[in-house]
TORKOLTI-297772 format. One record per residue (C-alpha): residue number from 1; x, y, z; residue in one letter. Coordinates in nm, 4 decimals, always signed. Example, Ala and Ser with C-alpha at 12.3 -4.5 7.8 and 13.67 -1.06 7.14 Angstrom:
residues 2
[site 1; [+1.2300; -0.4500; +0.7800]; 'A']
[site 2; [+1.3670; -0.1060; +0.7140]; 'S']
end
This chain:
residues 396
[site 1; [+1.7588; -0.6846; -3.4439]; 'X']
[site 2; [+1.6836; -0.8288; -3.1012]; 'X']
[site 3; [+1.8345; -0.5241; -2.9308]; 'X']
[site 4; [+1.6292; -0.2827; -3.1434]; 'X']
[site 5; [+1.3074; -0.4709; -3.0747]; 'X']
[site 6; [+1.3857; -0.4859; -2.7029]; 'X']
[site 7; [+1.4503; -0.1106; -2.6856]; 'X']
[site 8; [+1.1370; -0.0311; -2.8867]; 'X']
[site 9; [+0.9261; -0.2391; -2.6521]; 'X']
[site 10; [+1.0831; -0.0720; -2.3492]; 'X']
[site 11; [+1.0021; +0.2687; -2.4995]; 'X']
[site 12; [+0.6391; +0.1627; -2.5335]; 'X']
[site 13; [+0.6281; +0.0967; -2.1587]; 'X']
[site 14; [+0.7569; +0.4468; -2.0826]; 'X']
[site 15; [+0.5151; +0.6017; -2.3315]; 'X']
[site 16; [+0.2348; +0.4137; -2.1569]; 'X']
[site 17; [+0.3544; +0.5473; -1.8219]; 'X']
[site 18; [+0.3415; +0.9071; -1.9447]; 'X']
[site 19; [-0.0019; +0.8537; -2.0995]; 'X']
[site 20; [-0.1441; +0.6987; -1.7823]; 'X']
[site 21; [+0.0157; +0.9598; -1.5579]; 'X']
[site 22; [-0.1071; +1.2490; -1.7733]; 'X']
[site 23; [-0.4605; +1.1084; -1.7829]; 'X']
[site 24; [-0.4784; +1.0504; -1.4059]; 'X']
[site 25; [-0.3187; +1.3872; -1.3253]; 'X']
[site 26; [-0.5526; +1.5718; -1.5635]; 'X']
[site 27; [-0.8580; +1.3995; -1.4153]; 'X']
[site 28; [-0.7575; +1.4915; -1.0596]; 'X']
[site 29; [-0.6811; +1.8506; -1.1571]; 'X']
[site 30; [-1.0120; +1.8746; -1.3433]; 'X']
[site 31; [-1.2030; +1.7516; -1.0380]; 'X']
[site 32; [-1.0202; +1.9979; -0.8126]; 'X']
[site 33; [-0.8723; +1.9586; -0.4660]; 'X']
[site 34; [-1.0742; +1.8170; -0.1780]; 'X']
[site 35; [-1.0301; +1.8793; +0.1941]; 'X']
[site 36; [-1.1535; +1.6495; +0.4699]; 'X']
[site 37; [-1.1766; +1.6767; +0.8512]; 'X']
[site 38; [-0.8249; +1.5301; +0.8695]; 'X']
[site 39; [-0.7060; +1.8128; +0.6443]; 'X']
[site 40; [-0.8211; +2.0696; +0.9001]; 'X']
[site 41; [-0.6267; +1.8854; +1.1709]; 'X']
[site 42; [-0.3127; +1.8761; +0.9570]; 'X']
[site 43; [-0.3409; +2.2476; +0.8771]; 'X']
[site 44; [-0.3728; +2.3225; +1.2487]; 'X']
[site 45; [-0.0629; +2.1159; +1.3242]; 'X']
[site 46; [+0.1328; +2.2742; +1.0393]; 'X']
[site 47; [+0.0581; +2.6190; +1.1797]; 'X']
[site 48; [+0.1690; +2.5022; +1.5255]; 'X']
[site 49; [+0.4969; +2.3835; +1.3713]; 'X']
[site 50; [+0.5378; +2.7168; +1.1941]; 'X']
[site 51; [+0.4619; +2.8969; +1.5210]; 'X']
[site 52; [+0.7426; +2.7014; +1.6885]; 'X']
[site 53; [+0.9749; +2.7937; +1.3996]; 'X']
[site 54; [+1.0074; +2.4267; +1.3033]; 'X']
[site 55; [+1.1226; +2.3253; +1.6509]; 'X']
[site 56; [+1.0034; +1.9654; +1.6369]; 'X']
[site 57; [+1.0400; +1.8890; +2.0077]; 'X']
[site 58; [+0.8227; +2.1890; +2.0914]; 'X']
[site 59; [+0.5756; +2.0797; +1.8244]; 'X']
[site 60; [+0.5517; +1.7250; +1.9627]; 'X']
[site 61; [+0.4888; +1.8503; +2.3161]; 'X']
[site 62; [+0.2296; +2.1050; +2.2011]; 'X']
[site 63; [+0.0098; +1.8634; +2.0046]; 'X']
[site 64; [-0.2412; +1.6598; +2.2013]; 'X']
[site 65; [-0.3531; +1.3539; +2.0074]; 'X']
[site 66; [-0.4125; +0.9827; +2.0853]; 'X']
[site 67; [-0.1419; +0.8928; +1.8338]; 'X']
[site 68; [+0.2090; +1.0381; +1.8887]; 'X']
[site 69; [+0.2446; +1.3294; +1.6427]; 'X']
[site 70; [+0.5971; +1.2282; +1.5380]; 'X']
[site 71; [+0.4309; +0.9711; +1.3096]; 'X']
[site 72; [+0.3116; +1.2662; +1.0982]; 'X']
[site 73; [+0.6413; +1.4574; +1.0957]; 'X']
[site 74; [+0.7197; +1.4424; +0.7220]; 'X']
[site 75; [+0.3764; +1.5313; +0.5773]; 'X']
[site 76; [+0.3157; +1.8023; +0.8397]; 'X']
[site 77; [+0.6607; +1.9488; +0.7709]; 'X']
[site 78; [+0.5889; +1.9477; +0.3963]; 'X']
[site 79; [+0.2536; +2.1153; +0.4579]; 'X']
[site 80; [+0.4111; +2.3767; +0.6878]; 'X']
[site 81; [+0.6766; +2.4585; +0.4264]; 'X']
[site 82; [+0.4128; +2.4951; +0.1551]; 'X']
[site 83; [+0.1943; +2.7197; +0.3738]; 'X']
[site 84; [+0.4960; +2.9333; +0.4630]; 'X']
[site 85; [+0.6179; +2.9556; +0.1041]; 'X']
[site 86; [+0.3007; +2.9848; -0.1042]; 'X']
[site 87; [+0.0679; +3.1548; +0.1448]; 'X']
[site 88; [-0.2928; +3.1367; +0.0142]; 'X']
[site 89; [-0.1805; +2.9254; -0.2855]; 'X']
[site 90; [-0.0567; +2.6406; -0.0679]; 'X']
[site 91; [-0.3487; +2.4130; -0.1677]; 'X']
[site 92; [-0.2401; +2.4197; -0.5324]; 'X']
[site 93; [+0.1176; +2.3552; -0.4218]; 'X']
[site 94; [+0.0136; +2.0562; -0.2084]; 'X']
[site 95; [-0.1928; +1.9049; -0.4898]; 'X']
[site 96; [+0.1083; +1.9512; -0.7185]; 'X']
[site 97; [+0.3209; +1.7685; -0.4602]; 'X']
[site 98; [+0.0681; +1.4848; -0.4631]; 'X']
[site 99; [+0.0946; +1.4657; -0.8425]; 'X']
[site 100; [+0.4742; +1.4512; -0.8179]; 'X']
[site 101; [+0.4313; +1.1632; -0.5693]; 'X']
[site 102; [+0.1904; +0.9974; -0.8140]; 'X']
[site 103; [+0.4517; +1.0097; -1.0915]; 'X']
[site 104; [+0.7110; +0.8724; -0.8478]; 'X']
[site 105; [+0.4827; +0.5754; -0.7721]; 'X']
[site 106; [+0.4315; +0.4922; -1.1403]; 'X']
[site 107; [+0.7996; +0.5474; -1.2227]; 'X']
[site 108; [+0.9207; +0.3125; -0.9487]; 'X']
[site 109; [+0.6517; +0.0608; -1.0436]; 'X']
[site 110; [+0.7947; +0.0467; -1.3972]; 'X']
[site 111; [+1.1546; +0.0342; -1.2741]; 'X']
[site 112; [+1.0748; -0.2631; -1.0503]; 'X']
[site 113; [+0.8836; -0.4741; -1.3024]; 'X']
[site 114; [+1.1398; -0.4069; -1.5764]; 'X']
[site 115; [+1.4161; -0.5001; -1.3320]; 'X']
[site 116; [+1.2292; -0.8274; -1.2770]; 'X']
[site 117; [+1.2210; -0.8867; -1.6534]; 'X']
[site 118; [+0.8436; -0.8742; -1.7047]; 'X']
[site 119; [+0.7158; -0.8868; -2.0632]; 'X']
[site 120; [+0.6878; -0.5420; -2.2168]; 'X']
[site 121; [+0.3276; -0.5755; -2.3292]; 'X']
[site 122; [+0.2286; -0.7034; -1.9854]; 'X']
[site 123; [+0.4145; -0.4164; -1.8182]; 'X']
[site 124; [+0.2222; -0.1688; -2.0359]; 'X']
[site 125; [-0.1062; -0.3450; -1.9627]; 'X']
[site 126; [-0.0389; -0.3334; -1.5877]; 'X']
[site 127; [+0.0109; +0.0438; -1.6101]; 'X']
[site 128; [-0.3261; +0.0809; -1.7807]; 'X']
[site 129; [-0.4838; -0.0840; -1.4751]; 'X']
[site 130; [-0.3902; +0.2291; -1.2769]; 'X']
[site 131; [-0.6004; +0.4295; -1.5209]; 'X']
[site 132; [-0.9149; +0.2412; -1.4142]; 'X']
[site 133; [-0.8241; +0.2333; -1.0446]; 'X']
[site 134; [-1.0747; +0.4451; -0.8543]; 'X']
[site 135; [-0.8148; +0.4970; -0.5810]; 'X']
[site 136; [-0.5793; +0.6736; -0.8201]; 'X']
[site 137; [-0.8652; +0.8722; -0.9710]; 'X']
[site 138; [-0.9731; +0.9833; -0.6235]; 'X']
[site 139; [-0.7042; +1.0227; -0.3569]; 'X']
[site 140; [-0.4346; +1.2310; -0.5346]; 'X']
[site 141; [-0.6666; +1.5349; -0.5268]; 'X']
[site 142; [-0.7259; +1.5056; -0.1516]; 'X']
[site 143; [-0.5207; +1.7317; +0.0740]; 'X']
[site 144; [-0.4156; +1.4339; +0.2835]; 'X']
[site 145; [-0.1028; +1.2312; +0.3564]; 'X']
[site 146; [-0.2117; +0.9194; +0.1651]; 'X']
[site 147; [-0.0455; +0.9765; -0.1724]; 'X']
[site 148; [+0.2819; +1.0845; -0.0123]; 'X']
[site 149; [+0.2747; +0.7749; +0.2093]; 'X']
[site 150; [+0.1945; +0.5505; -0.0892]; 'X']
[site 151; [+0.4990; +0.6919; -0.2701]; 'X']
[site 152; [+0.7142; +0.6200; +0.0349]; 'X']
[site 153; [+0.5832; +0.2617; +0.0441]; 'X']
[site 154; [+0.6742; +0.2170; -0.3221]; 'X']
[site 155; [+1.0229; +0.3548; -0.2569]; 'X']
[site 156; [+1.0681; +0.1025; +0.0260]; 'X']
[site 157; [+0.9556; -0.1801; -0.2045]; 'X']
[site 158; [+1.2064; -0.0592; -0.4626]; 'X']
[site 159; [+1.4909; -0.0567; -0.2088]; 'X']
[site 160; [+1.4176; -0.4153; -0.1004]; 'X']
[site 161; [+1.3654; -0.5625; -0.4484]; 'X']
[site 162; [+1.6078; -0.3588; -0.6604]; 'X']
[site 163; [+1.8332; -0.1874; -0.4069]; 'X']
[site 164; [+2.1986; -0.1607; -0.5019]; 'X']
[site 165; [+2.4834; -0.3992; -0.5752]; 'X']
[site 166; [+2.6707; -0.2724; -0.2695]; 'X']
[site 167; [+2.5603; -0.4739; +0.0342]; 'X']
[site 168; [+2.6215; -0.1933; +0.2843]; 'X']
[site 169; [+2.4449; +0.0553; +0.0576]; 'X']
[site 170; [+2.1515; -0.1876; +0.0301]; 'X']
[site 171; [+2.1084; -0.2016; +0.4074]; 'X']
[site 172; [+2.1463; +0.1765; +0.4392]; 'X']
[site 173; [+1.8727; +0.2295; +0.1798]; 'X']
[site 174; [+1.6353; -0.0037; +0.3642]; 'X']
[site 175; [+1.6995; +0.1706; +0.6977]; 'X']
[site 176; [+1.6512; +0.5138; +0.5381]; 'X']
[site 177; [+1.3247; +0.4109; +0.3722]; 'X']
[site 178; [+1.2080; +0.2674; +0.7058]; 'X']
[site 179; [+1.2701; +0.5997; +0.8797]; 'X']
[site 180; [+1.0832; +0.7803; +0.6031]; 'X']
[site 181; [+0.7880; +0.5483; +0.6611]; 'X']
[site 182; [+0.8064; +0.5837; +1.0389]; 'X']
[site 183; [+0.7720; +0.9620; +1.0220]; 'X']
[site 184; [+0.4991; +0.9525; +0.7571]; 'X']
[site 185; [+0.2013; +0.7712; +0.9100]; 'X']
[site 186; [+0.0930; +0.5806; +1.2237]; 'X']
[site 187; [+0.0247; +0.2717; +1.0098]; 'X']
[site 188; [+0.3928; +0.2529; +0.9145]; 'X']
[site 189; [+0.5266; +0.0018; +1.1746]; 'X']
[site 190; [+0.3722; -0.3009; +1.0022]; 'X']
[site 191; [+0.5164; -0.1883; +0.6666]; 'X']
[site 192; [+0.8562; -0.1373; +0.8270]; 'X']
[site 193; [+0.8484; -0.4810; +0.9924]; 'X']
[site 194; [+0.7848; -0.6536; +0.6587]; 'X']
[site 195; [+1.0537; -0.4547; +0.4745]; 'X']
[site 196; [+1.3164; -0.5122; +0.7435]; 'X']
[site 197; [+1.2342; -0.8840; +0.7546]; 'X']
[site 198; [+1.2811; -0.9294; +0.3794]; 'X']
[site 199; [+1.5736; -0.6869; +0.3608]; 'X']
[site 200; [+1.7856; -0.8148; +0.6483]; 'X']
[site 201; [+1.6706; -1.1722; +0.7165]; 'X']
[site 202; [+1.7087; -1.2883; +0.3567]; 'X']
[site 203; [+1.7808; -1.6548; +0.4265]; 'X']
[site 204; [+1.5023; -1.6843; +0.6862]; 'X']
[site 205; [+1.2472; -1.5161; +0.4591]; 'X']
[site 206; [+1.3375; -1.7593; +0.1797]; 'X']
[site 207; [+1.2960; -2.0636; +0.4027]; 'X']
[site 208; [+0.9664; -1.9454; +0.5518]; 'X']
[site 209; [+0.7849; -1.7614; +0.2753]; 'X']
[site 210; [+0.9218; -1.8304; -0.0725]; 'X']
[site 211; [+0.7116; -2.1427; -0.1026]; 'X']
[site 212; [+0.4099; -2.2563; -0.3033]; 'X']
[site 213; [+0.2358; -2.2892; +0.0338]; 'X']
[site 214; [+0.2790; -1.9160; +0.1049]; 'X']
[site 215; [-0.0932; -1.8397; +0.0850]; 'X']
[site 216; [-0.1665; -2.1306; +0.3183]; 'X']
[site 217; [+0.0909; -1.9981; +0.5654]; 'X']
[site 218; [-0.0507; -1.6472; +0.5430]; 'X']
[site 219; [-0.3962; -1.7968; +0.5995]; 'X']
[site 220; [-0.2720; -1.9650; +0.9163]; 'X']
[site 221; [-0.1206; -1.6336; +1.0242]; 'X']
[site 222; [-0.4559; -1.4589; +0.9682]; 'X']
[site 223; [-0.6339; -1.7214; +1.1790]; 'X']
[site 224; [-0.3717; -1.6831; +1.4530]; 'X']
[site 225; [-0.4006; -1.3022; +1.4438]; 'X']
[site 226; [-0.7814; -1.3174; +1.4738]; 'X']
[site 227; [-0.7535; -1.5609; +1.7635]; 'X']
[site 228; [-0.4942; -1.3475; +1.9425]; 'X']
[site 229; [-0.7040; -1.0351; +1.8824]; 'X']
[site 230; [-1.0040; -1.2110; +2.0345]; 'X']
[site 231; [-0.8144; -1.3374; +2.3397]; 'X']
[site 232; [-0.6545; -0.9985; +2.4138]; 'X']
[site 233; [-0.9788; -0.8019; +2.3805]; 'X']
[site 234; [-1.1726; -1.0544; +2.5874]; 'X']
[site 235; [-0.9096; -1.0275; +2.8619]; 'X']
[site 236; [-0.9251; -0.6470; +2.8404]; 'X']
[site 237; [-1.3064; -0.6491; +2.8662]; 'X']
[site 238; [-1.2848; -0.8649; +3.1798]; 'X']
[site 239; [-1.0649; -0.6005; +3.3461]; 'X']
[site 240; [-0.7413; -0.8011; +3.3340]; 'X']
[site 241; [-0.5455; -0.4891; +3.2314]; 'X']
[site 242; [-0.5877; -0.1361; +3.0972]; 'X']
[site 243; [-0.4913; +0.0059; +2.7596]; 'X']
[site 244; [-0.5960; +0.3250; +2.5818]; 'X']
[site 245; [-0.5425; +0.1577; +2.2437]; 'X']
[site 246; [-0.7609; -0.1404; +2.3321]; 'X']
[site 247; [-1.0208; +0.0949; +2.4763]; 'X']
[site 248; [-1.0264; +0.2663; +2.1373]; 'X']
[site 249; [-1.0679; -0.0659; +1.9548]; 'X']
[site 250; [-1.3291; -0.1942; +2.1967]; 'X']
[site 251; [-1.5419; +0.1175; +2.1526]; 'X']
[site 252; [-1.5880; +0.0456; +1.7813]; 'X']
[site 253; [-1.6167; -0.3289; +1.8323]; 'X']
[site 254; [-1.9148; -0.2830; +2.0632]; 'X']
[site 255; [-2.0879; -0.0904; +1.7863]; 'X']
[site 256; [-2.0356; -0.3870; +1.5523]; 'X']
[site 257; [-1.8723; -0.1664; +1.2882]; 'X']
[site 258; [-1.7129; -0.3538; +0.9983]; 'X']
[site 259; [-1.6694; -0.0650; +0.7516]; 'X']
[site 260; [-1.6630; +0.2857; +0.8939]; 'X']
[site 261; [-1.9730; +0.4927; +0.8067]; 'X']
[site 262; [-2.1222; +0.2023; +0.6089]; 'X']
[site 263; [-2.4006; +0.0959; +0.8482]; 'X']
[site 264; [-2.5242; -0.1705; +0.6071]; 'X']
[site 265; [-2.2092; -0.3691; +0.6905]; 'X']
[site 266; [-2.2576; -0.3535; +1.0700]; 'X']
[site 267; [-2.3222; -0.6700; +1.2665]; 'X']
[site 268; [-2.4552; -0.7449; +1.6136]; 'X']
[site 269; [-2.1505; -0.7535; +1.8390]; 'X']
[site 270; [-2.0942; -1.0692; +2.0405]; 'X']
[site 271; [-1.8552; -1.0274; +2.3326]; 'X']
[site 272; [-1.7196; -1.3802; +2.2988]; 'X']
[site 273; [-1.3966; -1.5244; +2.1620]; 'X']
[site 274; [-1.5765; -1.6400; +1.8482]; 'X']
[site 275; [-1.7726; -1.3158; +1.8093]; 'X']
[site 276; [-1.4624; -1.0941; +1.8236]; 'X']
[site 277; [-1.2686; -1.3213; +1.5862]; 'X']
[site 278; [-1.5659; -1.3161; +1.3480]; 'X']
[site 279; [-1.5694; -0.9342; +1.3494]; 'X']
[site 280; [-1.1977; -0.9220; +1.2674]; 'X']
[site 281; [-1.2311; -1.1692; +0.9803]; 'X']
[site 282; [-1.5308; -0.9797; +0.8403]; 'X']
[site 283; [-1.3233; -0.6614; +0.8427]; 'X']
[site 284; [-1.0485; -0.8429; +0.6535]; 'X']
[site 285; [-1.2990; -0.9506; +0.3893]; 'X']
[site 286; [-1.4321; -0.5950; +0.3861]; 'X']
[site 287; [-1.0804; -0.4585; +0.3382]; 'X']
[site 288; [-1.0558; -0.6400; +0.0042]; 'X']
[site 289; [-1.4207; -0.5936; -0.0967]; 'X']
[site 290; [-1.4396; -0.4012; -0.4261]; 'X']
[site 291; [-1.8124; -0.3270; -0.4113]; 'X']
[site 292; [-2.0543; -0.1154; -0.2081]; 'X']
[site 293; [-2.4234; -0.0456; -0.2546]; 'X']
[site 294; [-2.3426; +0.3202; -0.1866]; 'X']
[site 295; [-2.0949; +0.3396; -0.4745]; 'X']
[site 296; [-2.2123; +0.4528; -0.8157]; 'X']
[site 297; [-2.2500; +0.1921; -1.0911]; 'X']
[site 298; [-1.9337; +0.3211; -1.2607]; 'X']
[site 299; [-1.7416; +0.3086; -0.9307]; 'X']
[site 300; [-1.8430; -0.0542; -0.8754]; 'X']
[site 301; [-1.7633; -0.1478; -1.2371]; 'X']
[site 302; [-1.4140; +0.0056; -1.2238]; 'X']
[site 303; [-1.3428; -0.1558; -0.8856]; 'X']
[site 304; [-1.4629; -0.4876; -1.0225]; 'X']
[site 305; [-1.2402; -0.4609; -1.3276]; 'X']
[site 306; [-0.9151; -0.3747; -1.1516]; 'X']
[site 307; [-0.9505; -0.5193; -0.8004]; 'X']
[site 308; [-1.1486; -0.8304; -0.8833]; 'X']
[site 309; [-0.9271; -0.8793; -1.1890]; 'X']
[site 310; [-0.6143; -0.8726; -0.9691]; 'X']
[site 311; [-0.7712; -1.1100; -0.7166]; 'X']
[site 312; [-0.8673; -1.3616; -0.9865]; 'X']
[site 313; [-0.5184; -1.3589; -1.1412]; 'X']
[site 314; [-0.3471; -1.3938; -0.8027]; 'X']
[site 315; [-0.5631; -1.6767; -0.6698]; 'X']
[site 316; [-0.5952; -1.8663; -0.9990]; 'X']
[site 317; [-0.2260; -1.8548; -1.0879]; 'X']
[site 318; [-0.0522; -1.8336; -0.7494]; 'X']
[site 319; [+0.0525; -2.1968; -0.7829]; 'X']
[site 320; [+0.2988; -2.0809; -1.0509]; 'X']
[site 321; [+0.4519; -1.8034; -0.8367]; 'X']
[site 322; [+0.7692; -1.9881; -0.7382]; 'X']
[site 323; [+0.8090; -2.2325; -1.0265]; 'X']
[site 324; [+1.1283; -2.0635; -1.1456]; 'X']
[site 325; [+1.2667; -1.9922; -0.7983]; 'X']
[site 326; [+1.6124; -2.1276; -0.8809]; 'X']
[site 327; [+1.6347; -1.9238; -1.2050]; 'X']
[site 328; [+1.4733; -1.6051; -1.0751]; 'X']
[site 329; [+1.5262; -1.5788; -0.7009]; 'X']
[site 330; [+1.4699; -1.2024; -0.7001]; 'X']
[site 331; [+1.1258; -1.2336; -0.8573]; 'X']
[site 332; [+1.0259; -1.5042; -0.6096]; 'X']
[site 333; [+1.1391; -1.2738; -0.3287]; 'X']
[site 334; [+0.9310; -0.9912; -0.4752]; 'X']
[site 335; [+0.6188; -1.2090; -0.4922]; 'X']
[site 336; [+0.6657; -1.3242; -0.1321]; 'X']
[site 337; [+0.7309; -0.9672; -0.0148]; 'X']
[site 338; [+0.4236; -0.8221; -0.1873]; 'X']
[site 339; [+0.1944; -1.1055; -0.0732]; 'X']
[site 340; [+0.3115; -1.0777; +0.2870]; 'X']
[site 341; [+0.2845; -0.6983; +0.2877]; 'X']
[site 342; [-0.0729; -0.6976; +0.1544]; 'X']
[site 343; [-0.1954; -0.9588; +0.4039]; 'X']
[site 344; [-0.0165; -0.7992; +0.7012]; 'X']
[site 345; [-0.1648; -0.4574; +0.6199]; 'X']
[site 346; [-0.5112; -0.6122; +0.5916]; 'X']
[site 347; [-0.4709; -0.7918; +0.9255]; 'X']
[site 348; [-0.3553; -0.4855; +1.1186]; 'X']
[site 349; [-0.6070; -0.2506; +0.9551]; 'X']
[site 350; [-0.8828; -0.4900; +1.0563]; 'X']
[site 351; [-0.7806; -0.4717; +1.4226]; 'X']
[site 352; [-0.9436; -0.1310; +1.4265]; 'X']
[site 353; [-1.1927; -0.0605; +1.1485]; 'X']
[site 354; [-1.1802; -0.0277; +0.7696]; 'X']
[site 355; [-1.2216; +0.3294; +0.6468]; 'X']
[site 356; [-1.5554; +0.3987; +0.4781]; 'X']
[site 357; [-1.3957; +0.4946; +0.1457]; 'X']
[site 358; [-1.1307; +0.2222; +0.1755]; 'X']
[site 359; [-0.8653; +0.4923; +0.2170]; 'X']
[site 360; [-0.6339; +0.2588; +0.4117]; 'X']
[site 361; [-0.6267; +0.0208; +0.1142]; 'X']
[site 362; [-0.4815; +0.2883; -0.1143]; 'X']
[site 363; [-0.1109; +0.2302; -0.0273]; 'X']
[site 364; [-0.1311; -0.1384; -0.1262]; 'X']
[site 365; [-0.3098; -0.0902; -0.4601]; 'X']
[site 366; [+0.0169; -0.0531; -0.6548]; 'X']
[site 367; [+0.1737; -0.3553; -0.4771]; 'X']
[site 368; [-0.1443; -0.5526; -0.5560]; 'X']
[site 369; [-0.1239; -0.4681; -0.9282]; 'X']
[site 370; [+0.2475; -0.5518; -0.9254]; 'X']
[site 371; [+0.1842; -0.8881; -0.7585]; 'X']
[site 372; [-0.0800; -0.9829; -1.0163]; 'X']
[site 373; [+0.1565; -0.8761; -1.2981]; 'X']
[site 374; [+0.4474; -1.0855; -1.1696]; 'X']
[site 375; [+0.2323; -1.3946; -1.1147]; 'X']
[site 376; [+0.0767; -1.3614; -1.4596]; 'X']
[site 377; [+0.4217; -1.3295; -1.6199]; 'X']
[site 378; [+0.5426; -1.6377; -1.4321]; 'X']
[site 379; [+0.2498; -1.8322; -1.5716]; 'X']
[site 380; [+0.3277; -1.7104; -1.9227]; 'X']
[site 381; [+0.6908; -1.8158; -1.8786]; 'X']
[site 382; [+0.5718; -2.1744; -1.8468]; 'X']
[site 383; [+0.3346; -2.1521; -2.1422]; 'X']
[site 384; [+0.5452; -1.9361; -2.3727]; 'X']
[site 385; [+0.9191; -1.9588; -2.2963]; 'X']
[site 386; [+1.1076; -1.6450; -2.3932]; 'X']
[site 387; [+1.4694; -1.5445; -2.4419]; 'X']
[site 388; [+1.5636; -1.2813; -2.1869]; 'X']
[site 389; [+1.7394; -0.9765; -2.3279]; 'X']
[site 390; [+1.8363; -0.6482; -2.1660]; 'X']
[site 391; [+1.6578; -0.4708; -1.8892]; 'X']
[site 392; [+1.3368; -0.6524; -1.9421]; 'X']
[site 393; [+1.3236; -0.6809; -2.3158]; 'X']
[site 394; [+1.1851; -1.0296; -2.3414]; 'X']
[site 395; [+1.1835; -1.1080; -2.7102]; 'X']
[site 396; [+1.0935; -1.4074; -2.9120]; 'X']
end
């Protein structure tokens, strides 16, 4: 009887996944594909790659861009293949690829939380959160690299948390996922650093981060990062050294931009240690901000429901994150990994400027929902002890 109930509950999770995926995919298809200025750049690069007959060295040398083009290798290659194969129908093909990536994200999300033995009803509820996530109702229809990168991030999370029973195979998977990230987006190095740290330095990560004081430690790290950012930029402004990257950052700092193309968030720039640190911290707050006066009422309501809901669960219940560390080391590792990843991405994104539609937050939405789900389930474990059965079939 227990086995039947466990399997039935697991089936409900998969049914929920297909419902949520179908609804999100249909909505994005109904709205139609969208191209942005970045899309035009990517199309240009894809045609350069095609012109060089997929000679990547020639492609890298032929593209002039502040960021090395090898960071875009995988999405540009995919785009070039689609343009070559489908001709004028390549846009439909690319949107279809995005929808495949969307399913991959949801599929791996379910695989991870079931592997970590989360309650079935809570797993289903967490999937429904995707259905009210504006990010997932918006970005999959854009002809951009974001959904593909988000799928790669989820694959890397899967390799670190679930991996394989073979130790060598586990390390190979982590290295492979890191290379996939590296050639997918310029923002990848910080993701790779976190995944390699938790994948290879297991004992060190447990001693440093799998603690109830994790948020306090991440807070200290944020303060240190803001201070370092301030010191480096102040030294650069005084002419101590030259850097094209810092010149890029300084240009936007002097404009007092917190959120790109959201002038209501701008501040008066103060070229002092405190002023620069303040700007960085405001960008970090802005990175997590679910609301904007320029959003529609529905947009703000949906953001409030899923983002603010996740924040409340995480901050209110984080104390219970590592209560069963000895019994469930893998779950504690997952919570530490997800928390660290989210904060590190926020810190590094805020060095520059937060995108006006919060596009750079998109890859950490699924990890954020997963983190809230795991913390909530930990809390319920203390209040309502369950008997573990099967792949995640927690039954009474």
